[in-house]
C-alpha positions in Angstrom: 88.6 33.9 -0.8 89.7 32.1 -4.0 87.9 28.9 -4.6 90.6 26.2 -5.3 89.7 24.4 -8.5 90.9 20.4 -8.9 91.4 19.3 -12.3 91.0 15.6 -13.1 94.6 14.1 -13.2 95.5 10.4 -13.8 96.8 8.7 -10.4 99.0 5.9 -10.4 96.7 4.1 -7.6 94.8 1.1 -8.6 91.7 2.0 -6.1 88.8 3.7 -7.4 87.6 5.5 -4.2 84.8 7.9 -4.7 83.6 10.8 -2.6 80.2 10.0 -0.9 79.1 14.0 -0.5 76.2 15.2 -3.1 77.6 17.1 -6.0 81.1 15.9 -5.8 82.8 14.0 -8.5 86.1 13.6 -6.8 87.7 10.0 -7.5 91.0 8.5 -6.1 91.7 7.4 -9.7 91.8 10.8 -11.3 92.7 13.2 -8.1 96.2 12.3 -6.8 96.1 15.5 -4.5 93.3 14.5 -2.6 92.8 12.2 0.3 89.7 10.0 0.9 88.8 9.4 4.5 86.4 6.9 6.4 83.6 7.8 8.7 84.9 8.0 12.4 83.9 5.5 14.9 83.1 7.8 17.8 79.4 8.0 17.5 78.8 12.0 18.2 81.5 12.8 15.5 79.9 10.3 13.1 76.7 11.9 13.5 77.7 15.3 12.8 79.4 13.9 9.8 76.1 12.5 8.3 74.2 15.6 9.3 76.5 17.8 7.3 76.9 15.5 4.2 73.3 15.7 3.8 72.6 12.5 2.6 68.9 11.1 2.8 68.5 7.4 3.8 71.9 7.1 3.8 73.7 3.9 4.6 77.4 4.0 5.5 79.5 1.1 4.0 83.0 -0.4 4.5 84.2 1.7 1.2 82.2 4.9 2.1 84.6 8.0 1.9 84.8 11.8 2.4 87.5 13.8 0.3 89.6 15.8 2.0 88.5 19.0 0.0 85.5 19.2 2.4 87.6 19.9 5.8 89.5 23.0 6.6 93.2 22.9 6.0 93.9 23.1 9.5 92.1 19.8 10.2 94.3 18.0 8.1 97.8 16.7 9.0 100.2 17.1 6.1 102.0 14.1 5.7 105.6 13.4 5.6 107.3 12.2 2.6 105.7 9.0 1.4 103.0 9.1 4.2 99.4 9.2 4.5 97.4 12.5 4.9 95.2 11.8 8.4 92.5 14.1 9.8 93.1 15.7 13.1 91.0 14.2 16.0 87.2 15.4 15.9 87.5 16.9 12.5 84.4 17.4 11.0 83.4 18.2 6.9 82.1 21.8 6.5 83.1 22.9 2.9 80.3 22.0 0.2 79.2 23.0 -3.1 76.5 24.8 -1.5 78.4 26.7 0.5 80.8 27.6 -2.1 83.5 25.8 -0.2 83.6 28.6 2.2 82.6 29.0 5.7 82.2 33.0 5.3 82.8 35.6 8.0 82.1 34.4 11.6 79.1 36.3 12.8 79.8 38.2 16.3 77.9 37.4 19.3 75.5 39.7 21.0 78.1 40.3 23.9 80.6 41.4 21.0 78.1 43.4 19.0 77.2 45.6 21.9 79.2 48.8 22.5 80.2 49.2 26.1 82.2 52.0 27.9 85.8 51.8 28.0 87.4 51.0 31.5 88.9 54.6 31.6 85.4 56.1 31.4 83.9 53.8 33.8 82.4 55.4 37.2 84.6 54.4 40.2 83.4 53.7 43.5 84.6 56.8 45.1 82.9 58.9 42.5 79.8 57.0 43.6 80.3 58.2 47.1 81.0 62.0 45.8 77.9 61.8 44.2 75.6 59.9 46.5 73.6 62.8 47.0 72.6 63.5 43.3 69.7 61.3 42.3 70.2 61.7 38.8 73.8 60.1 39.0 72.3 57.4 41.6 69.8 56.2 39.1 72.3 56.1 36.0 74.6 53.7 37.8 73.2 50.1 38.1 73.6 48.9 41.7 72.2 45.3 42.6 71.6 44.2 45.8 70.9 40.5 45.3 70.7 39.8 49.3 67.6 42.0 49.3 64.1 39.8 49.2 61.4 41.1 46.9 58.2 42.2 48.1 55.5 39.6 49.2 52.8 41.4 46.8 55.4 40.8 43.9 55.8 37.3 44.6 52.0 36.5 44.8 51.6 38.3 41.6 54.3 36.1 39.8 52.9 32.8 41.5 49.4 33.9 40.3 50.5 34.6 36.6 52.8 31.2 36.7 49.5 29.5 37.7 47.4 31.2 34.9 50.0 30.3 32.1 50.2 26.8 33.3 46.3 26.5 33.1 46.2 28.1 29.9 48.8 25.7 28.5 46.9 22.7 29.7 43.5 23.9 28.2 45.6 24.5 24.9 47.1 21.1 25.1 43.5 19.6 25.7 42.2 21.7 22.5 45.1 20.2 20.3 44.2 16.6 21.6 40.7 17.2 20.5 41.4 18.6 17.1 44.1 15.7 16.7 41.3 12.9 17.8 38.8 14.6 15.3 41.0 14.7 12.4 42.8 11.3 13.0 40.5 8.2 11.1 39.2 6.3 14.2 35.9 5.6 16.2 36.0 8.8 18.2 35.7 10.8 14.8 32.3 9.4 14.1 31.0 9.1 17.4 28.7 11.7 16.9 27.0 10.2 13.7 24.9 7.0 13.9 24.8 7.3 10.2 28.5 7.1 9.6 28.6 4.4 12.4 25.8 2.4 10.4 28.1 2.8 7.1 31.4 1.7 8.7 30.4 -1.0 11.2 26.8 -2.0 10.6 26.0 -1.3 14.0 22.7 0.8 14.2 24.1 3.2 16.6 27.1 4.6 18.4 25.3 3.5 21.6 24.8 0.1 20.2 28.4 -0.5 19.2 29.5 0.8 22.5 27.4 -1.8 24.6 28.8 -4.5 22.5 32.2 -3.3 23.3 31.5 -3.6 26.8 30.8 -7.3 26.5 34.0 -8.3 24.9 36.2 -5.7 26.6 36.7 -7.8 29.6 38.1 -10.6 27.7 40.8 -8.4 25.6 43.3 -9.6 28.6 43.1 -13.2 27.1 43.6 -11.9 23.2 46.6 -13.3 21.6 47.8 -11.2 19.0 49.6 -13.3 16.5 52.3 -12.5 13.8 52.3 -14.4 10.7 56.1 -14.9 10.8 56.6 -18.3 8.8 58.2 -21.0 10.7 57.4 -19.6 14.2 54.1 -20.4 16.3 51.5 -17.7 17.3 53.2 -15.6 19.9 52.0 -12.4 22.0 53.0 -9.3 19.7 52.9 -5.3 20.3 51.5 -4.9 17.0 48.9 -2.0 16.6 50.1 -0.5 19.8 49.6 2.9 18.4 45.8 2.2 18.0 43.6 2.0 21.0 41.8 -1.4 21.4 38.6 -0.1 20.2 40.2 1.8 17.1 41.4 -1.9 16.2 38.1 -3.2 16.5 36.8 -0.4 14.5 39.3 -1.1 11.9 38.4 -4.7 11.8 34.7 -3.7 11.1 35.6 -1.6 8.4 37.7 -4.5 6.9 34.5 -6.7 7.3 31.9 -4.2 6.1 33.3 -2.3 3.7 36.0 -4.8 2.1 38.6 -2.1 2.0 42.0 -3.0 0.7 44.6 -3.5 3.6 47.2 -1.0 1.9 43.9 1.8 1.9 43.3 1.1 5.7 47.1 1.2 6.3 46.5 5.0 4.9 43.7 5.9 6.5 45.1 5.0 10.1 48.6 6.0 9.6 50.1 2.5 10.3 52.0 -0.3 8.2 50.0 -2.5 6.0 51.4 -5.4 7.9 50.1 -4.1 11.0 46.8 -3.9 9.5 47.0 -7.7 8.4 48.0 -8.7 12.1 44.8 -6.9 13.5 42.6 -8.4 11.1 44.0 -11.8 11.7 44.3 -11.3 15.5 40.5 -9.9 15.7 39.1 -12.5 13.7 40.5 -15.3 15.8 39.6 -13.2 19.1 35.9 -12.7 18.2 35.7 -16.2 16.8 36.5 -17.5 20.0 34.6 -15.0 22.3 31.2 -14.9 20.5 31.7 -18.6 19.5 32.0 -19.6 23.1 28.6 -18.1 23.5 25.6 -20.7 23.2 23.4 -19.5 20.7 21.5 -22.6 20.2 18.1 -22.4 21.5 15.9 -24.8 23.4 12.2 -25.4 22.2 10.9 -23.9 25.4 12.7 -20.9 24.8 12.0 -20.5 21.3 8.2 -20.8 22.2 8.6 -18.0 24.6 9.8 -15.9 21.7 7.6 -17.3 18.8 5.9 -14.8 16.7 2.2 -15.4 16.1 3.0 -16.0 12.3 4.1 -19.4 13.2 0.9 -20.4 15.0 0.7 -23.2 12.3 4.1 -24.4 12.6 4.6 -24.0 16.4 7.2 -26.9 16.5 9.5 -25.3 14.2 13.2 -25.0 16.0 15.1 -23.7 13.0 15.1 -22.3 9.7 18.0 -23.4 7.6 19.2 -22.0 4.2 22.5 -22.1 2.5 24.4 -19.2 0.9 27.5 -18.9 -1.3 30.4 -16.6 -1.4 32.3 -16.5 -4.7 35.8 -17.2 -4.6 39.1 -16.9 -6.8 39.2 -19.7 -9.3 42.2 -22.0 -8.7 44.7 -23.2 -10.9 44.5 -26.8 -10.1 41.7 -28.5 -12.3 40.8 -31.0 -9.4 40.4 -27.9 -7.0 38.4 -26.2 -9.7 35.9 -29.2 -9.8 35.4 -28.9 -6.2 34.8 -25.2 -5.5 32.7 -25.0 -8.9 28.8 -24.2 -8.3 26.5 -25.3 -10.9 23.8 -23.2 -9.3 26.0 -20.2 -9.4 28.1 -21.3 -12.6 31.4 -20.2 -11.2 33.5 -21.2 -8.2 32.0 -20.4 -4.7 32.5 -21.6 -0.9 29.2 -22.6 0.7 27.7 -22.6 4.2 24.6 -22.9 6.0 22.8 -20.7 8.6 20.4 -21.5 11.1 17.8 -18.7 12.2 15.2 -19.3 14.8 11.7 -18.0 14.3 11.8 -14.6 15.8 15.1 -14.2 13.7 18.2 -14.8 15.8 21.1 -16.7 14.1 21.1 -19.8 16.2 23.4 -22.0 14.0 26.6 -21.4 11.8 28.2 -23.9 9.6 31.8 -23.7 8.5 32.3 -23.1 4.8 32.8 -25.9 2.3 33.3 -26.2 -1.4 30.7 -24.9 -3.5 29.9 -28.4 -5.3 28.6 -29.7 -2.1 25.0 -30.2 -2.1 22.5 -28.8 0.3 21.5 -32.1 1.8 25.6 -33.3 2.4 26.1 -29.9 3.7 23.3 -30.5 6.5 24.8 -33.9 7.3 28.6 -32.6 7.6 27.6 -29.5 9.8 26.5 -31.7 12.5 23.4 -29.9 13.2 21.7 -33.4 13.6 23.1 -33.6 17.1 21.2 -30.4 18.2 17.7 -31.6 16.9 15.3 -33.3 19.2 12.4 -35.8 17.9 9.7 -33.6 18.9 11.1 -30.4 17.1 10.7 -29.4 13.3 12.8 -27.7 10.8 12.0 -25.4 8.0 14.1 -25.6 4.6 14.1 -25.0 1.0 12.9 -27.3 -2.1 16.6 -28.5 -2.2 16.9 -29.9 1.0 15.6 -33.2 0.6 16.6 -34.4 4.1 13.6 -36.2 5.4 15.4 -39.1 6.1 18.7 -37.5 7.3 17.1 -35.6 10.2 15.5 -37.0 13.5 12.8 -34.7 13.0 9.9 -33.2 11.1 10.6 -31.0 8.1 8.5 -28.3 6.6 9.4 -28.0 3.0 7.3 -26.5 0.1 5.6 -29.0 -2.0 7.1 -30.5 -5.3 5.1 -31.2 -8.5 6.8 -34.5 -8.7 5.6 -35.4 -12.2 2.1 -33.7 -11.7 0.5 -31.0 -13.9 -0.4 -29.1 -10.6 -0.5 -29.1 -7.0 -3.7 -29.5 -5.2 -5.1 -26.3 -3.4 -3.8 -27.4 0.0 -0.5 -27.8 -1.3 -0.4 -24.6 -2.8 -1.7 -22.7 0.5 1.1 -24.7 2.5 3.7 -23.7 0.0 2.6 -20.0 0.1 2.7 -20.0 4.0 5.8 -21.7 4.1 7.7 -19.4 1.7 6.2 -16.3 3.7 7.8 -17.5 6.8 11.0 -18.9 5.3 11.7 -15.7 3.3 13.1 -14.4 6.8 16.1 -16.3 6.7 17.0 -15.1 3.2 16.5 -11.4 4.6 19.0 -12.7 7.3 21.4 -13.7 4.8 21.0 -10.4 2.9 22.1 -8.6 6.1 25.1 -10.9 6.1 25.8 -9.9 2.5 25.8 -6.1 3.8 29.2 -7.5 5.0 30.8 -6.5 1.7 33.7 -8.7 2.1 31.1 -11.6 1.4 29.9 -9.8 -1.7 33.1 -9.8 -3.5 35.4 -12.4 -4.6 37.5 -14.1 -2.1 41.3 -14.5 -3.0 43.0 -17.9 -2.4 45.4 -16.3 0.0 42.3 -15.9 2.7 41.3 -19.4 2.7 43.3 -19.9 5.8 41.0 -17.4 7.7 37.7 -17.2 5.8 36.1 -19.6 8.0 36.9 -17.5 11.1 35.6 -14.2 9.2 32.4 -16.2 7.9 31.4 -17.1 11.3 32.2 -13.8 13.0 30.2 -12.0 10.7 26.9 -14.3 11.0 27.2 -14.2 15.0 27.6 -10.3 14.9 24.2 -10.3 13.0 22.9 -11.1 16.5 24.6 -7.9 17.8 24.3 -5.3 15.2 20.8 -4.5 13.9 17.4 -4.6 15.2 14.7 -7.3 14.4 13.9 -8.3 11.1 10.3 -7.5 11.6 9.5 -4.4 13.8 6.5 -6.0 15.1 8.5 -9.3 16.4 10.7 -6.6 18.9 7.8 -6.9 21.3 
C-alpha cells in the first residue's frame, strides 16, 4: 500500500490545532486537507483512543485533538460541500508512524488456517452404516456420544489430579509470600537476627521487641492517625494501611534510632514520603500517650526494695538527676538565638532533665527547654518538687545549686568555694557521689544512641520534638537490660 504523503500547506483557518499523537507534526494551520477530532465522551472508546495513542501520563484537555490521518478512510464521513468531516460512531485511531500508517494483512484464525475436507468428500451416514463392520473405517470416523457417562475410575483420577494441583498452587503461593516477605523491608525480614534488631530498634532481641509489642497492641484501637492538612483538626486517616501496624512501629523506631531521612524511609518501605511523615507523627503521639500514662515515679518504699548495695551510704536517695542538651538549628531571629544559645555547649541547643532511680530505671523526664536555661531553673520549671518528700534525697551534679528550692536533702559533690583544697572527707564524699552519679550519664548515653538526638534538630521539628524526646526516654525502660549486670538480681 502506497503511503500517503502530506505536505505543509498554508490554511485559511485562524485556529492552530495540533495533533497529540507522538511523532505527528500535523497542524490545522498548515494542513487544510486534514481534520482534527476531539476525544470521544464514551468511556470505553475514549480508553481505546488513549491506549492506541501511546502517551504516558497523558492528560486530555479541551483542545486535545487527533488528526484524521490516523483513522481508516472508512471511519471518516466525507462532508458535503462546505461541511465538516466527522468520524463514524466507534471509530478508533489505528494508523501511526510506528506501524507505517498501515494495518498490514489480516492474520487468519486457527479455523481458517486448518485444512478440512470438502463437503463432497465427507463420509455420509449411509456410508457409515455400510462400513459398520469395518473396524478401520469406524475408528477413522469421529463419532461422539455426549450422553455417555464417564467411567467412575476416570472421574476419581481427575478429581485427585485436580486436588493435587490445588495443593501445589497453594504451596507455591505460600512460598511466594514468604519470599516477598523476606525481600520487603520490615520487621519480619530481620526477625532471625537479634543483632539487626538491636541496630534498627535498640531493643536487645526480637523476643524483647515482641514483648513490648504485646504491651501496646491492645491500645491500637484507640490510636488516632492524624494528618497534617493545614486548617483542619486531627482526624482519623487510612495512612500507612499498606504497612502492618507492627511494621509501622518498626519504621518509627528506625527513624528514632538511626535518624534516617524520611525520603530514605519512604524508598525502603515502598511508600510515599508524606505517609512516612504521618506515621512518625501518629506513633510519636500514640506512644507519648500510652507510655506517658504509666506511672514511672517510684515510692521510697519501692526504691528501697530494689536499692543496689553500692548506695548503702545514701540509702534515702530517691532520684539521680542530670541534664542533657540536644543541638538544634540556629534560628534567624536574634531574640530566639539568644534564648536557645547554650554557653556550656557554645551553640544553640534544647535542654531537658532526666531522673533515674538508684537501680537504673528512668523515673522522671522533663520537657525540653531553651538551651540558655540554667540547671536550677530547669529543675524548678520541671515540676519535680511536687514529687519529692521531706524524708527523701536527690543526687545531683555540681551545677545544681538547688538546696533552697527542693523540700528534701541534696547529695552533691563539694565545691572548693575559694579554698585551695578540699578536706580528705570531702574528697572521699565527692568520689563516692561521682561513682554513683556516673550511672545517670550512662543512661543519657543510651538515650543518645537514638541518633535523632545526636544530630542537629531542624526548626520544623520543634512542634513534635517534645513527644519524640519523652518517648525516647521512656523507651529506655523497655529496650535494654540493667545499667549494671549485678543489679539484675
